[in-house]
PAPA-777699 format. One record per atom (N, C-alpha, C): residue in three letters; x, y, z. Coordinates in steps of 0.02 Angstrom, whole numbers, plus 32768, in hexadecimal, padded with zeros to 4 digits. Layout:
REM residues N
ALAXYZ
...
***
This chain:
REM residues 381
MET2B48838F1D64
MET2B13835C1D7E
MET2AE783881DAE
TYR2AA683821DA3
TYR2A7683A11DD0
TYR2A6283701E06
ASN2A5683891E42
ASN2A3B83631E7B
ASN29F3835F1E79
ARG29D6832F1E57
ARG2989832F1E4E
ARG296883201E8F
ILE292983411E96
ILE290483351ED0
ILE28DF82F31ECD
GLN28D382D71E92
GLN28B682981E93
GLN28E882651EA3
LYS28DE823D1EDB
LYS290E820D1EF3
LYS28F481C61EF5
LEU28B481BF1ED9
LEU2898817A1ED6
LEU289D81551F1C
GLU288E817A1F4D
GLU2895815C1F91
GLU286981221FA2
SER2830811C1F81
SER280380E71F8F
SER281680A51F6D
LEU284A80A81F46
LEU286280691F22
LEU287580311F52
SER288D80421F8E
SER289F80111FBE
SER286C7FE11FCF
ASP282E7FF81FCC
ASP27F07FD31FDE
ASP27C47FBF1FA2
ASP27C87FE51F6C
ASP27997FDA1F34
ASP27C07FDD1EF2
SER279D7FC51EBD
SER27B07FD51E76
SER278F80141E61
LEU27B080311E2F
LEU279980751E18
LEU278D807D1DCD
PHE275F809E1DBA
PHE275D80B91D79
PHE277C80FF1D7C
LEU27AF81131D57
LEU27CB81581D51
LEU27BD81701D0F
TRP279481A41D10
TRP277E81CC1CD3
TRP279F82091CD1
GLY27A582241C97
GLY27BE82681C8C
GLY27C582751C41
ALA27C082B61C32
ALA27C682C71BEC
ALA280A82BC1BD0
ARG281482B71B91
ARG285682A71B73
ARG288882D91B8B
GLN28C482C11B9C
GLN28FE82EB1BAB
GLN28FC830C1BEE
THR28C982F71C19
THR28CC830E1C5E
THR290582F11C87
GLY292382C11C6E
GLY296282A41C90
GLY2950825F1CB2
LYS291E823B1C9E
LYS290781FC1CC1
LYS294281CA1CC5
SER296081BB1C87
SER2996818B1C7F
SER29D181A01CAD
THR29E781DC1CAA
THR2A2081F31CCE
THR2A1181ED1D1A
LEU29D681FD1D2D
LEU29C281F71D74
LEU29C881AF1D8C
LEU29AE81821D65
LEU29AF813C1D79
LEU29F0811D1D7A
LYS2A1C81331D4E
LYS2A6081191D4C
LYS2A8581371D8A
THR2A7681731D9D
THR2A9481911DD6
THR2A7E81721E19
LEU2A3D816A1E20
LEU2A21814D1E5F
LEU2A2681041E66
LEU2A2880DE1E30
LEU2A2480971E2E
LEU2A61807B1E03
PRO2A9F80881E17
PRO2AD480721DED
PRO2ADB80211DEB
ASP2ABC7FFD1E19
ASP2AC67FB91E1D
ASP2A877F961E01
ALA2A587FB81DEE
ALA2A197F9B1DCF
ALA2A267F761D8F
VAL29FC7F461D81
VAL29F97F241D3E
VAL29D57F501D0E
PHE29F67F661CD6
PHE29D67F991CAC
PHE29C37F791C69
TYR29877F811C52
TYR29707F741C11
TYR29597FB11BEB
ASP29827FC41BBC
ASP297580061B92
ASP29587FF31B56
LEU29167FFF1B4C
LEU28F27FEC1B0F
LEU28F8801E1AD7
LEU292380511AE0
LEU2935807A1AAA
LEU296D80581A80
LYS299180261AA2
LYS29C27FFE1A7D
LYS299F7FCC1A52
SER29B17FD11A0F
SER298A7FA419E1
SER29907F5A19ED
ASP29CD7F451A03
ASP29D47EFE1A0E
ASP29B07EEA1A4E
GLU29B07F141A81
GLU29897F021ABD
GLU293D7F031AB1
TYR29277F311A8E
TYR28E47F331A7A
TYR28CF7EF91A51
ALA28F97EE61A20
ALA28E57EAD19F3
ALA28DF7E6C1A18
ARG290E7E5D1A44
ARG290C7E1A1A65
ARG28D37E161A96
LEU28C17E511AB8
LEU288A7E4B1AEA
LEU28497E511AC7
LYS28497E731A8D
LYS280A7E761A6C
LYS27F47E321A50
LEU28277E111A32
LEU281C7DCC1A1B
LEU280B7D9E1A51
ASN282A7DA21A8C
ASN281D7D701ABF
ASN281D7D961B05
PRO27E27DB31B15
PRO27E17DD41B5B
PRO27F27DAA1B93
SER27EA7D641B8E
SER27F87D391BC7
SER28457D3A1BD9
LEU28697D541BAD
LEU28B77D581BBC
LEU28BF7D831BFB
LEU28967DB11C09
LEU289D7DDA1C44
LEU28957DAE1C83
ARG28627D861C86
ARG28587D561CBC
ARG28947D261CC2
HIS28A97D0B1C8B
HIS28DF7CD81C8E
HIS29207CFB1CA9
GLU292B7D371C99
GLU296D7D591CAE
GLU29687D731CF3
LEU292C7D801D10
LEU29277DA11D50
LEU29127D731D85
GLN28F17D3C1D78
GLN28D27D141DAE
GLN29077CF21DDC
GLY29487CEE1DC9
GLY29797CD31DF6
GLY299C7D0A1E1E
MET29887D461E17
MET29A77D7E1E37
MET29937D7B1E85
PRO29B67D911EB2
PRO29A57D971EF9
PRO29657DC21F01
PRO293E7DB01F33
PRO28FF7DDE1F42
PRO29177E261F50
GLY28F37E571F3C
GLY290A7E9E1F46
GLY29327EBB1F0E
THR29467E921EDC
THR296A7EA91EA4
THR29437EDE1E7F
VAL29657F141E6E
VAL29447F4B1E44
VAL29567F451DFB
ALA29217F431DCE
ALA29267F3D1D8C
ALA29077F7F1D6C
VAL29267F9E1D39
VAL290C7FD81D1A
VAL28FB7FC61CD4
ILE28BE7FD61CBB
ILE28AB7FD41C74
ILE289E80151C59
ASP28CA802B1C2D
ASP28C580731C15
ASP289E806E1BD8
GLU287180A21BCC
GLU284080A01B97
GLU281180641B8F
VAL27FB80561BCD
VAL27D080181BD2
VAL279580161BA9
GLN277980521B94
GLN273E80531B69
GLN274A80341B23
LYS2787802D1B12
LYS279580101AD1
LYS27827FC81ACD
ILE27847FA41B04
ILE27717F591B07
ILE27417F501B3D
PRO27017F5B1B31
PRO26D17F541B6A
PRO26CF7F0E1B88
GLU26DE7EDC1B5C
GLU26D67E951B70
GLU27077E861BAA
LEU27377EAD1BB3
LEU276B7EA21BEB
LEU274C7EA81C2F
LEU27137ECA1C32
LEU26F67ED91C74
LEU26D77E9A1C92
ASP26C37E6B1C6E
ASP26AE7E2A1C8B
ASP26E37E081CA9
GLU27207E091C8A
GLU27587DEA1CAC
GLU276E7E0E1CE9
VAL276E7E511CE7
VAL27807E7C1D20
VAL274C7E681D5A
HIS270D7E661D49
HIS26E07E581D81
HIS26F27E111DA0
TRP26FF7DE21D7B
TRP27117D9F1D95
TRP274F7DA41DBF
LEU27817DC61DA9
LEU27C27DCB1DD1
LEU27B87DF61E11
ILE278E7E281E11
ILE27817E4C1E4F
ILE275C7E1E1E81
VAL272D7DF81E6C
VAL27027DD01E9A
VAL27297D981EB4
ASN274F7D751E84
ASN276C7D301E96
ASN27B47D381EAA
LYS27DC7D671E91
LYS28217D6A1EA2
LYS28337DAB1EC5
ASP28087DD31ED6
ASP281A7E141EFD
ASP28507E3A1ED6
ILE28497E3C1E97
ILE28747E6A1E71
ILE28547EAF1E6D
HIS287B7EE61E81
HIS28617F261E7D
HIS28727F441E3B
PHE28417F651E1A
PHE284B7F851DD7
PHE28407FCF1DD7
VAL28677FEE1DAD
VAL285C80311D97
VAL284A80321D51
LEU280A80401D3F
LEU27F5803F1CF9
LEU27ED80861CDF
CYS281880971CB3
CYS282480D81CA0
CYS280B80E71C5B
GLY27ED81241C4E
GLY27D881361C0D
GLY27BA817C1C09
SER27AB81901BCD
SER279081D21BC5
SER274581D61BBA
SER272881951BB7
SER26DC81981BAD
SER26BF81521BC0
ALA268981521BE8
ALA266481171BF2
ALA262A810C1BC1
ARG262781381B8E
ARG25F081361B60
ARG25F080F21B3B
LYS262580DC1B21
LYS2626809E1AFD
LYS261680621B25
LEU262D80661B66
LEU261B802D1B94
LEU25CF802B1BA2
ARG25B580641BAE
ARG256980661BBB
ARG254380551B7B
ARG255A806D1B3D
ARG2538805F1AFE
ARG253780141AEE
GLN256E7FF21B02
GLN256D7FAC1AF2
GLN25597F7D1B2C
GLY253D7F9F1B5F
GLY251F7F781B98
GLY25577F4F1BBB
ALA25937F721BBE
ALA25CD7F501BE1
ALA25C07F4A1C2D
ASN25E47F191C44
ASN25E47F0F1C91
ASN26047F481CB4
LEU25DF7F701CD5
LEU25FC7FA71CFB
LEU26087F941D42
LEU260E7F571D53
LEU26257F361D8F
LEU25F77F401DCC
GLY25BE7F551DBC
GLY25897F4F1DF1
GLY259B7F721E34
GLY25BB7FAF1E33
GLY25D07FCF1E6E
GLY26137FB81E8A
ARG26327F891E6D
ARG26777F6E1E89
ARG26AC7F9B1E77
ALA26A37FD01E51
ALA26D97FFD1E3F
ALA26C080471E49
LEU26E0806D1E71
LEU26CA80B21E7F
LEU26DD80DE1E44
ARG26C4811A1E3C
ARG26CB81451E06
ARG26F3817D1E1E
GLU272F81891DFD
GLU275D81C11E0D
GLU276681E81DC9
VAL277482291DD0
VAL278082531D95
VAL27C182751DA0
LEU27E882801D67
LEU281F82A81D66
LEU280E82E81D38
TYR281083201D57
TYR2801835F1D36
TYR284183801D18
PRO283A83AC1CEF
PRO287683D41CDA
PRO289D83EF1D19
LEU28D384051D13
LEU28FA84241D4C
LEU28D184571D70
VAL28DC845C1DB1
VAL28BF84931DD2
VAL28F584C21DF0
SER28E184F91E07
SER2913852A1E1B
SER293B85121E59
ALA291F84E91E81
ALA294184CE1EC0
ALA2975849A1EAB
GLU297884821E73
GLU29A784501E56
GLU29E584711E36
ILE29E184B31E2E
ILE2A1784D11E05
ILE2A3B85011E32
PRO2A7D84F81E3C
PRO2AAA85271E5E
PRO2AA885671E37
ASP2AAA859D1E59
ASP2AAA85E41E36
ASP2A7A85E61E00
PHE2A3985D41E15
PHE2A0185D81DE6
PHE29F886201DC6
ASP29F3861B1D85
ASP29E9865F1D5E
ASP29A586631D40
LEU297C868F1D5A
LEU293686941D46
LEU293386A31CFC
ASP295586D31CE0
ASP294E86E71C9A
ASP296686A91C6F
ARG299886841C80
ARG29AB86471C5A
ARG297886161C5B
ALA295986091C96
ALA291E85DE1C99
ALA28E585EE1C6C
LEU28D5862F1C70
LEU289D86451C48
LEU28A986441BFC
ASN28E6864A1BE5
ASN28F586451B9D
ASN290186011B87
ASN292985DC1BAB
ASN293D85981B95
ASN290F85601BA9
GLY28E4856D1BE0
GLY28BF85391BFA
GLY28EB850E1C28
MET28CC84DD1C47
MET28EC84B81C7D
MET28FA846D1C72
LEU28F584591C30
LEU291084181C22
LEU295B841B1C26
PRO297883E11C41
PRO29BE83E21C55
PRO29EB83F41C1B
ARG29DC83D71BE0
ARG2A0883EB1BA4
ARG2A03842F1B8C
HIS29D084521B9E
HIS29C584921B83
HIS29D784CD1BB4
TYR29D384C31BF0
TYR29DC84F61C23
TYR2A21851B1C18
LEU2A5684F41C14
LEU2A97850E1C1B
LEU2AB885271BD8
VAL2A9985171B9F
VAL2ABA852E1B60
VAL2AA585741B55
ASP2AD285971B2F
ASP2AC685DE1B20
ASP2A8B85E91AEB
ASN2A8785BD1ABF
ASN2A5285C01A89
ASN2A2F857E1A83
PRO29F885731AA5
PRO29D985301AA2
PRO29A985261A68
LYS29A685551A34
LYS2974854C1A05
LYS297D850C19DD
ARG29BA84F519CB
ARG29C584BC19A3
ARG29B2848019CB
ARG29C1847E1A0D
ARG29B084411A34
ARG2966843E1A3B
MET294184791A44
MET28FA84781A4B
MET28DA84631A0C
GLN28F0847419D0
GLN28DD845D198F
GLN28E28414198E
ALA291A83FA199C
ALA292583B019A0
ALA28F7838F19D3
TYR28E583AE1A0A
TYR28BB83921A3F
TYR287783871A24
ILE285C83BC19FF
ILE281C83B819E2
ILE2819838519AD
GLY284C83821984
GLY2852834E1950
GLY2851830A196B
ASP287982FE19A4
ASP287C82BD19C1
ASP283982A819DE
TYR281882DC1A00
TYR27D682D01A14
TYR27A582B419DE
LEU27A482DB19A9
LEU277C82C41971
LEU278982811956
GLN27C882721951
GLN27E582351935
GLN27D781FA1967
GLN27E3820319A9
GLN27E481C919D5
GLN279D81BF19F2
GLU277781F619FD
GLU273B81F21A1E
GLU26FF81F119EE
ILE2705821919B9
ILE26C9821F198E
ILE26CB81F5194E
ILE270181F4192B
ILE270681CD18EE
ILE270C81811901
ALA273D816E1931
ALA2749812E1941
ALA270C8105195C
GLU26E1812D1980
GLU26A8810E199B
GLU2663811B1977
ALA266D813D193C
ALA2635814F1912
ALA25F9816C193A
LEU260D819F1961
LEU25D781BD198F
LEU25AA81EC1968
VAL25BC82061931
VAL259482331908
VAL2595822118C1
ARG25628233189E
ARG255B821E1853
ARG25818250182B
LYS257E8295183E
LYS259C82C31812
LYS25D582E8183C
LEU261182DB182D
LEU264582F61855
LEU26488340184B
GLU263F83591811
GLU264283A11804
GLU261183C5182B
SER25D283AA1838
SER25A383CD1861
SER25B783CD18A9
PHE25D4839718C4
PHE25EF83951905
PHE262A83C11913
THR265583C718E2
THR269083F318E6
THR2676843B18E9
ARG2643844C18BF
ARG2626848E18C5
ARG2608849B1905
PHE25E784641921
PHE25C7846A1961
PHE25F9847D199C
LEU2635845D1997
LEU2669846C19CD
LEU267584BA19CC
GLN267B84DB1993
GLN268985221995
GLN264A854B19AA
VAL260E8538199A
VAL25D0855719B2
VAL25C8854E19FD
ALA25DA85101A14
ALA25D685051A5D
ALA260785311A84
ALA264085411A60
ALA2670856D1A82
ALA265285B01A8A
LEU262785C71A59
LEU2606860B1A63
LEU25D686061A9C
SER25BC85CA1AAB
SER258D85C11ADE
SER25AF85B01B24
ASP25F085AA1B25
ASP261485971B61
ASP260A85CE1B94
SER25F585B51BD1
SER25E485E11C09
SER25A3860B1BFE
GLU257B85F31BCC
GLU253E86161BBE
GLU250485E11BC6
ILE24C585FF1BD3
ILE248785D41BD4
ILE247E85B21B92
VAL247085771B95
VAL2468854C1B55
VAL242785551B35
ASN2428856B1AF8
ASN23EA85701ACD
ASN23F085401A95
TYR23D485041A9B
TYR23DD84D31A66
TYR23C384E81A22
THR239285091A1E
THR2373852219DE
THR23A4854E19BD
ASN23BF857D19DD
ASN23EB85B119BE
ASN242C858F19A6
ILE2446856119CF
ILE2483853B19BF
ILE247685121980
ALA243C84F01980
ALA242A84C81942
ALA242984ED1908
GLN240A852D1907
GLN2408855518CC
GLN2451856818B6
ASP247E857518E3
ASP24BF858A18D2
ASP24E6854D18B5
CYS24D8851318CA
CYS24F884D418B0
CYS24DB84B91876
GLY249A84C91867
GLY247884AE182E
GLY24628466183D
VAL24568456187A
VAL243A8414188B
VAL23FE842018B5
SER23DF83EA18CA
SER23A583E918F4
SER23B783F6193D
ALA2383840E1964
ALA238C841719AD
ALA239B83D519CE
LYS237C839E19B6
LYS238B835D19D0
LYS23D2834819C9
SER23ED8356198C
SER24348349197D
SER245F836F19AC
VAL244E83AB19BA
VAL247A83DA19E7
VAL247883BE1A2B
LYS244283A71A45
LYS243D83851A87
LYS246983451A8D
GLU246B831F1A51
GLU249382E71A51
GLU24DE82F91A50
TYR24EC832D1A2B
TYR253083451A28
TYR254B83591A6E
PHE2521837F1A93
PHE253483951AD6
PHE253B83531B04
SER251183261AF9
SER251782E21B1F
SER255782C41B11
ILE257082C81AD1
ILE25B382A91ABE
ILE25E882CB1AE3
LEU25E483111AE6
LEU261783331B08
LEU261983241B50
GLU25E0831D1B6E
GLU25DC830D1BB7
GLU25F882C61BC4
GLU25E582971B99
GLU25F782511BA4
GLU263D82421B96
THR265D826A1B67
THR26A482621B5D
THR26CE82931B85
LEU26A982B81BB2
LEU26C982E21BE7
LEU26EC831E1BC9
LEU26DB83301B91
LEU26F683701B72
LEU26CD83AD1B8A
GLY269583A11BA8
GLY266C83DC1BC0
GLY263B83C21BF3
TYR261A83F31C11
TYR25E983E01C42
TYR25B484191C48
MET2579840A1C65
MET254384391C6E
MET2545844D1CBA
ILE253C848E1CC8
ILE252984A41D0D
ILE24DE84B51D0F
PRO24B884901D34
PRO246E84991D37
PRO245D84DE1D56
ALA241F84F61D4A
ALA240885331D68
ALA23F185271DB0
TYR23FB85571DDD
TYR23DA85541E1D
TYR239385621E18
THR236A85341E2C
THR232485351E1F
THR22F885421E5F
LYS2315854F1E9A
LYS22ED85631ED7
LYS22D285A71ED2
THR229585AE1EC0
THR227585F01EB9
THR225A86071EF9
VAL226786491F08
VAL224C866C1F42
VAL221986A31F27
LYS223486D31F03
LYS220587081EE9
LYS220F87091E99
ARG225187111E87
ARG225E871D1E41
ARG225586D91E19
ARG223E86E21DDB
ARG223B86A61DAF
ARG2281869B1D92
LEU2294865A1D8A
LEU22D486461D79
LEU22DB86271D36
ILE231086311D13
ILE2320860A1CD8
ILE233185BE1CEC
GLN231B85901CC5
GLN2322854E1CD7
GLN235985281CAF
ALA236D85451C71
ALA239C85221C45
ALA23E285201C63
PRO240C84EF1C54
PRO245084E91C6C
PRO248085161C49
LYS24B985201C63
LYS24F4853C1C45
LYS252785061C2D
PHE254D85181BFC
PHE257E84E61BE5
PHE25C484FF1BEE
TYR25EF84D11BFE
TYR263A84E21C01
TYR265F84AD1BE1
TYR269184BC1BB9
TYR26C4848B1BA6
TYR26EF84781BE2
CYS270C843C1BE4
CYS273184231C1F
CYS276D84511C30
ASP278684771BFD
ASP27C284A01C0B
ASP27BB84E21BE2
VAL27CB85151C03
VAL27C685551BE7
VAL27F085611BA5
GLY2825853B1BA0
GLY284B853E1B5F
GLY282785291B21
ILE27F684FD1B29
ILE27D384E31AEE
ILE27A9851A1ACE
PRO277D853E1AEF
PRO275685771ACB
PRO278685AD1AB5
ASN27BB85B91ADB
ASN27EE85EA1AC9
ASN280785D81A7E
TRP281785991A71
TRP283285871A32
TRP27F9858519FD
LEU27C0856A1A0C
LEU278A856319DB
LEU277285A719C7
LEU277685DA19F1
LEU275F861C19E0
LEU2796864E19CB
GLY27D5863319CE
GLY2809865E19BA
GLY2814869B19E5
ARG280886901A29
ARG280D86CC1A55
ARG284886CE1A7D
MET288286B91A60
MET28C486B81A7E
MET28F086E71A56
PRO291887141A7A
PRO2919871C1AC3
PRO28E587441ADC
LEU28D287391B1A
LEU289C875B1B3A
LEU28BA87A01B55
ARG289187D31B50
ARG28A588171B69
ARG287A882B1BA6
ARG289C883E1BDC
ARG287688501C16
ARG284C888C1C08
GLY280E888C1C22
GLY27DD88BE1C13
GLY27AE88AA1BDB
SER27BE887A1BB6
SER279088671B7B
SER275A88331B95
ASP2724882F1B6C
ASP26EF88041B7D
ASP270787BC1B7D
ASP273587AC1B4E
ASP275187681B4B
ASP277687551B8A
TYR279F87841BA3
TYR27C187741BE3
TYR278F87651C1B
GLY2758878B1C1F
GLY272787851C53
GLY2707873D1C4A
HIS26F5872B1C0E
HIS26D886E61C03
HIS270B86B11C1C
ALA274986B91C08
ALA277E86871C1B
ALA278786851C66
LEU278586BE1C89
LEU278986BF1CD3
LEU275186991CF0
GLU271586A81CDA
GLU26DC86831CF5
GLU26E286341CEC
HIS26F786251CAE
HIS270285DE1C9F
HIS273785BC1CCD
LEU276B85DF1CDB
LEU27A285BD1CFE
LEU278985B81D4B
ILE276585E91D67
ILE274F85E31DAC
ILE271E85AD1DAD
VAL26EF85A51D7F
VAL26C0856C1D7E
VAL26E8852A1D7A
GLN271585271D4E
GLN273D84EE1D45
GLN275F84D71D86
GLU277985051DAA
GLU279B84F31DE9
GLU276684DC1E21
VAL272E84FC1E21
VAL26FC84ED1E55
VAL26E284A11E45
VAL26D484971E04
VAL26BE84521DEF
VAL26F2841E1E0A
ALA2734842F1DFE
ALA276A83FB1E0D
ALA276E83F71E5A
PHE2765842D1E7F
PHE276884271EC9
PHE272D83F81EE3
LEU26F184071ECA
LEU26B683E11EE5
LEU26C283951ED3
GLY26DF83891E91
GLY26E983441E7E
GLY271D83221EA5
TYR275983441EB6
TYR278E83221ED8
TYR277A83181F1E
SER275183441F3C
SER273E833A1F7E
SER270083101F85
HIS26E682F21F51
HIS26AC82C71F52
HIS267082E61F74
SER266E83281F67
SER2638834D1F85
SER25F1833C1F6A
GLN25BE833A1F95
GLN257C83321F79
GLN255983721F6D
LYS257983AB1F76
LYS255E83EA1F6C
LYS255183F71F24
ARG2517840F1F12
ARG2507841F1ED0
ARG251D845E1EB5
LEU253984601E78
LEU2555849C1E5B
LEU251F84B51E28
SER250D84F51E2C
SER24DA850E1DFE
SER24E8855A1DF0
TYR24BE85771DC9
TYR24C385C31DBE
TYR247B85DF1DC7
TRP247686201DD3
TRP243886401DE1
TRP242B86781DAD
HIS23F286741D8C
HIS23E686A61D59
HIS239886B01D56
THR238686EC1D5E
THR233C86FB1D5F
THR232887101D17
VAL22E8870F1D10
VAL22CE87221CCF
VAL22D7876E1CBD
GLU22E987911CF2
GLU22FB87D71CEB
GLU234687E31CDC
HIS236A87A91CCF
HIS23AE87A61CC2
HIS23DA87BE1CF9
ILE23C787B31D39
ILE23F487BD1D71
ILE241287781D80
GLU245687791D88
GLU247A87371D87
GLU24AF87361DB9
VAL24B786F61DD5
VAL24F186E31DFE
VAL251486AA1DDF
ASP255586AF1DD1
ASP2577867C1DA5
ASP257786381DC5
LEU258386341E08
LEU258285F21E29
LEU256285F11E6C
VAL253A85BC1E78
VAL251E85B01EBA
VAL252F856C1ECD
ILE254E85691F0C
ILE256785281F24
ILE2536850F1F59
GLY252084D31F50
GLY24F384B51F7F
GLY24AF84D91F7F
ASP248A84D51FB8
ASP244884F11FBD
ASP244F85391FD6
ALA246B85631FA9
ALA247985AC1FB1
ALA24AB85B31FEA
GLU24DA85891FF1
GLU250E858F2025
GLU253C85C42012
VAL255385C31FD4
VAL258885F41FBA
VAL256C860E1F75
ALA256F864E1F6B
ALA255C86711F2B
ALA259D86931F14
ILE25AC86881ED4
ILE25E986A51EB7
ILE25DC86C51E74
GLU25EF87051E73
GLU25F1872B1E34
GLU263887341E20
ILE264587341DDB
ILE2687873B1DC2
ILE268A87741D94
LYS26B987A21DA0
LYS26C687DB1D78
LYS271187E51D6B
SER271D87FE1D2F
SER276888051D1F
SER277F884D1D2B
SER275788731D4F
SER276988BA1D60
SER27A588BA1D92
GLU27D388EA1D88
GLU280788F61DBA
GLU27F3892A1DEB
ASN27BB89441DE6
ASN27A089751E16
ASN2755896D1E1A
THR273B893E1E40
THR26F6892D1E3F
THR26CE89621E60
ARG2693896B1E4C
ARG266489A01E68
ARG2621897C1E85
PRO25FD899F1EA8
PRO25BE89801EC5
PRO259389611E90
SER2592897D1E4F
SER256889621E1D
SER257B89201E08
ASP25BD890A1E15
ASP25D488C91E03
ASP25B988941E2E
SER25A288A71E68
SER258588731E97
SER253988761E9A
SER251788981E69
SER24CC889C1E6A
SER24AA88571E68
GLY24C4882C1E44
GLY24A487E81E41
GLY24A887C61E86
LEU24E387CE1EA8
LEU24E887AF1EE9
LEU24BA87CD1F18
ARG24B088101F17
ARG2480882E1F45
ARG243E881A1F39
ALA242888111EFB
ALA23E887F51EEA
ALA23E087B31F03
PHE241287881EFD
PHE241087451F16
PHE240387421F5F
LEU242A876F1F83
LEU242687701FCC
LEU23E187851FE6
GLN23BC87AC1FBD
GLN237A87BF1FD0
GLN234E87811FD7
GLU235A874E1FB1
GLU2331870E1FB2
GLU235486DC1FDB
HIS239686DC1FDF
HIS23BC86AA2005
HIS23EE86CA2033
PRO23D686E8206D
PRO2403870F2095
PRO243886E620B7
GLN242E86A420B8
GLN2461867820DA
GLN24A0866F20B4
ALA249B86832077
ALA24D886722047
ALA2512869A205B
ARG254C86812049
ARG258C86AA2051
ARG259886C5200B
PRO2594870B2000
PRO259E87251FBF
PRO25EB87371FB1
ILE2603871F1F79
ILE2647872B1F68
ILE264D87471F21
LEU266E87821F1A
LEU267C879D1ED9
LEU26C587901EC8
VAL26D187651E93
VAL271687541E7F
VAL272A87861E47
SER276187A61E51
SER277887DB1E22
SER27C287DF1E18
LEU27D988111DF9
LEU281F88211DF1
LEU283688581E1C
ASP280A886D1E4F
ASP2822889B1E7D
ASP286788851E9C
PRO288F88BB1EAF
PRO28D388A91EC7
PRO28D2888C1F0F
ARG289C889E1F33
ARG289988811F7A
ARG285088711F8C
PRO284888421FBD
PRO280488361FD0
PRO27E488721FF2
LYS279F88741FF2
LYS277E88A62015
LYS2734888C2020
THR271288AF204E
THR26CD88A0205D
THR26A588E3205C
VAL267188E22030
VAL264989202029
VAL2602890C2030
ASN25E1892B2060
ASN25958918206A
ASN258C88D12073
GLY25B588AB2092
GLY25AA8862209F
GLY25C088392066
ILE25D88856202D
ILE25ED88301FF4
ILE263688271FF6
GLU265087E71FFB
GLU269787D72000
GLU26B887D91FBB
THR26EB88021FAC
THR270788071F6B
THR274C87E61F72
LEU275F87B51F49
LEU279F87911F4A
LEU27BE87931F09
PRO27FE87AA1F09
PRO282387A11EC5
PRO282387581EB2
ALA2828874D1E73
ALA281C87081E59
ALA284E86D11E79
THR288C86E31E7C
THR28C086BA1E9A
THR28B286AF1EE4
ASP289B86E21F0A
ASP288986D91F4E
ASP284D86A81F54
PHE281C86AF1F27
PHE27E4867F1F2B
PHE27FC86391F20
LEU282486301EF0
LEU283A85ED1EDE
LEU286185CD1F1C
GLN288885F61F3A
GLN28AD85DB1F75
GLN288185C91FAD
LYS284D85F11FBA
LYS281F85E31FEA
LYS27F285AA1FDC
LEU27E385A01F9B
LEU27BC85671F85
LEU27DE85241F94
TRP282085221F80
TRP284084E21F89
TRP285A84D51FD6
ASN2858850B1FFB
ASN286785082044
ASN282584F52069
GLY27F084ED2046
GLY27AF84DA206A
GLY278E8514208A
GLU279D85502078
GLU2782858A2099
GLU274185AB2075
ILE27338591203D
ILE26F785A72017
ILE26C0857D2023
VAL26C8853D2019
VAL269B85092029
VAL26BC84CC2047
LYS269F84B4207C
LYS26BD847A209C
LYS26B8843A2072
PRO26F08416206B
PRO26ED83D82044
PRO26B783A7205D
***
């Protein structure tokens, strides 16, 4: 059992939407944190059928409960009509809800009642290093950080089933795309673009669909929480900057499986891509769990000088290299960034055996960086 950072602490005062990609552990977390809650699991066919046929049963069953009672509706997006009943119960009976699911897309698409600000938004991310005793960097890079995948010796079959379940439950069941084969091909092409600047035209050519379709496919990945975009840092001082976003799957194990790049070998380009992805994944989760308002971006000039991550308004600049013996050339992007943003804290994340500081550039081994991140020493929550 992992000790998850997400504790749903605001539930004592508010109702919550809890979103998260499939198999991040939402149901397990809720049963651990809320053992006395009233649970409605819409993955159960009988539960789904009776509430789909008569959503008012929710109101009839809960309105007699004491004020402050907590009710959980798992996979709430499967029956959007329940949200009208939830709204009434929150306002009139002070029932607190945790509304759990992997996507709000269907709710928005059907104009469902999103409770007018009466439910806060929380996210459960894949596991992070701070949640895992004896965290193993190489295992994380190869297996990914979904709870069912991290500990197994060979996660390939589970990852194959994961992608199949995603296609079945999110794409086919909700009829989100017209041509499943095109979308399936897109998942692989998007894996090639993972941690890269997005070029919709090139991806469209590789998939055999229009650029408009590719944008819609990326939107589906974002709205079903299977991936996200990191925007470009756009504050220009001297150098002209690239404006297009970068794309990342929600977990490093997904592109590993889609591209067949397992097992990863230290020193390879694939290992470097995976290390960058994992560091980004952890920073995204840290900012999310701490409810930070700091913007996460990357910096890339038209001359192809780059910094992998920029936190806030140039507060922290992070470059990620998989070298075990970094050299001054590995921090050239950081030095260029500092010329325009001298107030930034420059950090080079690497596989060096020990921390070091050279010419004002702080170099941290990846595991040291992650420890400092979750201790609040990289960016204040």
